[in-house]
N, C-alpha and C positions, 0 to 999 in steps of 0.2 A: 787740282792735280789728281789724276786717278788713272793708273796704268791698266785697269780692267776694262778692255774695250768690247768684249763679247757681252751679250745680255745674260746676266746672272741675277739670282735673288738678292736683293739688298739685305744686308744684315748688319747687326752690332755685335761685335766680338767682345767677350769677357776673357781675360787672360790673367791666370795666377802668376804673380812674380816670385822668382827664386823658389819654385816649387820643390818640395822634398827637403831633405836635410843636407844634400851634398855641398850647397854653398856655405853651410855652417859647420861642415865636418872638419874644416880647416879654415883658420883665419886668413890664410893666403889663397885659397881657391877663389876663382874669378868666374862666377856664373855668366853665361853669354848675355843674359838680360841686362848686364851692367852697361852695355853701350847705349841703351836707351836714355840714360842720363847724361851722356856726353855729347858735345859738338866735336865734329872732326876739325882737322887744322884748316880746312876751307870754310868752316862755320856752318856745315850742314849737319843734319841729325838723322839717324836711322834707327830702326827697331828690329828687335829680334823677337820672334814668336816661336815658343817651343811646340813640339820637339823638333830639333835639328833645323831651326830657322825657317820652316815652311808651315803654312797652316793646313797643308795637305788635303785640300778639297777643291773641287771644281764647281761647287754648288753656289758659292756665295761671292757677292760683290761687297767687300767689307767697307762700310762707310766710316765707322769709328772703331777704335779699340779702347775699351775700358780696362786698365790694369788694377787688379785687386790684390788684397793681402793673400798670402799663400794658403791660408786656411779660413774656413767659415768660423765665426765667433761662437754662435749658438743659434739653435733654431733656424738654420738657413739664413743667418745674417752675415754679410761680408762687407769690408770696408773698401771704398773706391779711393785708390791712391792717385792715379792721374789718367789723363784722357788724351788720345792721339787723334789728330785730325789732318785731313789733306794727305791721303795715303797714296803712294806710288808702289805697285807691287814689283819687287825685283826678283823674288825667288819663291817658287812654290815647290818646297822639298818635302820635308817630313821624313827624309831617310838619313841615316847615320852616314857621316862622311867616309867611314871605313867600308860601306857596302858598295857594291858594283854600281848601283843606280845612283847612290849618293855621290860617288866619285865624279860620275858624269855631270851631275848637277853642280857640284862645286867647281868643276872646270869653268862652267858658264859663269858662275858667280865670281870666281877669281878674276875673269876678265872684266867684270863690271867694277870690281874693286880697283883695278888698275885704271880703267877708263875714267872713274870718278875720283881718282886720287884720294881714296879713303884711308886716311892716316890719323893717328892719335899721338901727340907728342913726337912727331917725326918718325913714327914706326907704322908700317903697313898693318892693316887689320889682320890679314892672314898670317902674320909673323908673331902676333901676340900670343904667348902661351896662356891657356885658360886653366892650367893646372901646373903648379910649379913646386909641389912638394918634393920632387925628385928631379935633381938637375939632369939626370941621364935619361929622363923620360918625359921631356917637356911636350905637352900636347898642344899642337898648333891646329885647333880646329876653329874654323871661322864660319860664322852663319849670319846672314841678313834676311829680312823678310820684306820690309818697307822702308822707302824713304819718306820721311814725314815733314810736313810743313810747320806743324804747330803742336806742342805738348802743353797741356793745361792741367792745373791742379785745383781741387775744390778750395774755395775760400775758407770755408769751415769744414769740419769733419763731416763725411758723407757716407752713409751706410745704406745698403739695400737689404730689406728684410721681408719675410713672409709672415712675421709676427707684428702685429700692430703696436706701435709704441708712441702713443699719442702725446706723451709728455716731452718728447724730443724731436725738435724740428730737423735734426740732422739725419733722421731715419726716413727713408722713402719706402714705403710699403708696397710691395709688388702684389699683383693679383694671383690668387690660387687657381689651380685647374685651367690653365690657359694653353697647355702643350697638347696639341691634337695628335692622337695616335692613329695607327692604321685602321683600327676597328671603329674609328669615329668617336671614341670616348676621349676624355681629357684627363690630364694629370698635372701635378705640380711641376714647375720648372726645377730641375736638379742640376746644380752646378758643382759637379763632383770631380771632374777631370781637370787637366791643365787649361783647356779652353771651354768656352760655352758660347752660345749664339741666341740672340733675340732676332727672330726672322720676320721680314716684312710681310711675305705672302708665300703660302706653299702652293703645292701642285693642285690643291682643290679650290684655291682662291682664299683661304683662310689666313687672317692676320692676326698674329699674337697680340693681344691688348698690352702686354708688357713692352713690346717693341715700340708701341706709340708712346707709352708712359716714359720709357727710358730716353727715347729720342728727345721728347719735349724737355727733359731734364738736361740732357747734353746741349741742347740748342738754346738754353737759358743762359745768356752771357752774364747775368748777375751772379750766377753760382760759381763761376770759374775765373782764375787768374793764370797768367803766364807762369809755367814752372821754369825756374832759374837752371838752365843747362850748365853743366861743369865743363870747363876747358882744361886742357893739358898743355903746358908750354914745353917746347923741346928742352931736354935735359933737366926738367923740374925734378928736384929731389923729393923723396918721401920725407915729410916733416919729422916724423920720428918712427924708427923702426919698432915692429912689434917685438917685445922682449919674449925670448923663447922661455918656456915654462913647462913644468911637469904635466899639466893637464893637456897640453898639445900632444905630448908623448903618448898618453893613454886615451886620447880622443874624447876628453871630458870638458872641453873648453866652454861648452854651453850647457852643462849639466847643473841644475839648480841645487840638487842634493849635495854635490861636492862643494860648492861655495857655502851652503848652509853649514856643512860640517866644519869648514875651515873658520867661518865666523864663530862658531860655537867654541873651538879650541882657542882662538886668539882674543875673544872677548873677556876671558877670565880675568880675575884679580881687579886692579884699579883701571885697567884698559877700558872697560865699558863705562865706568864713571867719566873718564876723560872723553870718550866718544860722545856720550850724552852732551857734555858741555859744549863741545866743539862742532859737532855734526847735527845733533837732534835738537840742539838749543834748549835743552832741559837740564835744569840745575838740580842735582840730587846729592844727598849727603853721603859721606864716605862710610856707607854701611856695607854689610855683607850682601852680595846679590847671588842668588841661585839661578843658573841658567839651565833650562831644559831644551832639547831639540825634539821636533816632531811630537810635541805634546798632544795627546788625544784628549778632546773635550766633547761635550754634548749639550744640547739644550732640548727641553721638552716642548713639543707642540702637537696638539690634536691627539694627546695621549700617547705619542711615540717619541723616542729619543732620536734626535737627528745628530749624527757625529760629525766632527771636524778635527782637523790636525794642524795645529800651529807649527810653523817652521821653527821659530825660537820664542820661548816664553822666559822672561826675566822677572823674578821677584824678589823685592827687598822688603825692608820693615814697613815702609810707607808707600812704596811704589811698585806697579807692575807694568811690564812692556810686552806687547805682542809685535814681533818683527816677522813680516812676511817677505820672502825673497822671491822675486819674479824676474826670470831671465827670458825664456822662450814662451812660457805659459802665460796665459792671461788670467783674468779674474773669472772664477766660476760665478755665473749670474744667479738670478733668483729662481727658486724652485717653482714648480708648476702651480703651486697655490699662491705664489706671490708674497709669501710671508717670511721666507728665510733665504739666505745666500751664504756662500763661504765666509764672507767677512762678517756678516751679522751674527752668525753663530758664535765667532770668537768674541765679539763685542757683548753679546748677550751673556755669554758664559762669565766673562770678566765682570760685568755689572752685577751679576747674581752672586758671585762667589768673593769678590774682592770690593765691597761696596765702600769700605773705609779707606782704601788706598787711592792715591793718585794714579790714574790710568792713562797710558800712552799707547797709541797704535801707529805703526809705521809700515811702509812697503818699500823695499829696496828694488830699484829698477835700473837697468842700463840706460845710458844717455840716448841710445838709439830707439828706445821704447818711449811711448807716450801714453801711459795708462791713465785715462780720464775716468776716475772712479764712478762719478755720477752717471756716466753713460752706460757702464756695464752693470752697475749695481746702485740704483737710485734710492734703496732703502735708507732710512735716517741713520742707522748704525753704521753703515759702511762709510758715511761721510766723516766719521771720526779718525780714519786713516789718513795720514799724510805721506806724500811720496818723497823719498830720498834717492837722489840719483847716485849712480856708482862713482862718478867723477869725484864727488865730495868724500865718499868712503875711501877711494883710492888714495886721494890726497892725505887723508887722516893718517892711514897707516904708513905712507911713505914719509910724511913729514915727522911722524912720531916713532920712527923705526927704532932709534936707539933707546928711547924710553920704554917702549913695548918690550924689547929684548931684555931689558933690566928687569921689568916686572915679571916676565915669564921665565926667568932663569930657572932652569931645572924642568921645564915642560919638555917632554920628549918629542914634541912636534915642532919645537922652536927651530930646529934644523931646516924646516921647510917653509919658514916665514917669508924669506925673500922671494921664493918661487910663488907663494901665495900673493904677494903684493904685485909681482910682475903679471900674474894671471888676471888681475883686476883691470889692467890697462885697456884691453880690447873692448871692455864694456863701458869705457869712459868716452868713447867716440859717438858723435852724432851719426845719423844715417849717412849724411853727406860726407862727412870726414872718413867714415869707414869705406865707403864706396871709392872715394878718390885714392885713399891710401892703397886699397887692393890693386886698382887699375894701375896706379903709378909703380907699385911693386912689380907687377907683371911686365910693364913696359921697360922698367930699368933693369930687369934681370937679364934682358938681352944685350944690355950695354956693359955688364960687369965681367 
C-alpha cells in the first residue's frame, strides 16, 4: 500500500520521537506522536510525523520510517525504537494548524478522519486535547501523516553509529563521508533535526551507501518482531491518577538534581539502613553513615587528574556506597582514549581510597528507562554498578512512611515528605503504562 503515485526519489526516513522537552514538561501533556502506539477503534494504525503531521517535502517517496530516540547517545550514535512499513500518505503538511495554510490542510484532513472513522476509545481524533494543563484552554490540534500496515520493533536493542563498536552486535556501523554535496565533495551524515533521510538516488545518479546498508537491515526479517499496539476501550478508566505534587508546580518533575536532593534529606538516620536491607539487598550494621551529595572526586591518568561528581556518596565504618540518579540523562561513555568513563572514575576512586571497606555501586533509574550499562560503558569497573528501578524506591518510601516520619522527627524538610513520595510515582511506570495513562487521561478529560 503506498499513496505516493507520482515518481519521486525513494528514501528511508529517520524520525526522532517526542523531540524536545515539551512532552516531559508536564506529566499530562500528550505529544502527537502518541497515536503511533495505538490502534483505532476499527483496528487501524496511523502515524504522526513532526512537525505538524506532514513531512513537508515533495522530493521523496518514503518507503520506511525508522523511529529513533529523541537524542543521539554519543559520537553520532542513536537507538532505533521501531519501524513502520506499508505507508499510505494522508497528509503532507508541515504547517501549524493555526496558520492560514495549515487551516486549509486540516480541513482536508478532518474529512479523512471522518471518512475513515478515526476514533480512540469512542472519541474522534480531532476532539482529543493534546494539552490539558488548563481546562479553559484545551488545545484540540490533530495531525496525521500516514496510515500504516505494520509497525515492528527490534528483537534486540539496535543502534546506528558512526563509531565502530566491534564488541557489540547491537551496533550497526554506518559509513562516513557518504552525503554528496553540491560541490561534489562528501560529508558525514548528520541526524540533527527532527527528521532525516537516507536517499536511494540523487539528481546526479548517486546512491548513498548507507541507504543500501540500512535497507538491508530493515528487510532482514530475523531482526524484527511485531510491536504490540495498544488499544483503548470505550469508557476505560485510568488505572491510577497521577498524584499532584510540588515538582509539577515548579516544573521540576524530571529534574535529577531535585530528586537527588530529596534522597539526600530523607536517607538520613536509620532510614538508609532499612533501605539497604529492603531495596538494595545489602545487610549493613547500625552504624553512623555520613551522606554527601555531589561529591567531587578524581583519578589520575596520563599524568592528569580526571574529575567526576557522584550524586550521592554514603560512608560508614566498614561500607561505602555510590548512588547515581539517572532520570533523563544517560551514562556518559568512555573518553577518547578508551580508558576512563563517568562510572569508572567513581569506582577507581573508591577502590583507591577505601580499599578496606565493603564497596557498593548503584544506579537509580525510572521504570521507563532501560539503561544497559555494558552497552554504554563496557569498562570492567562500570559493571560493578547495579540498576535499581524507581518502582522499588517508591514502594519503600510509601510502605515505610510512618517509620520514616518517626525517624526524621524534627527534620525541617519532613513537611514535604508526602509530596516527595507522590512525585516518585510517575517514574514507576513503564513506557507503555505511561503512554496509555497519558492518552486515557486526555480522552477521559472530555467525559468529565
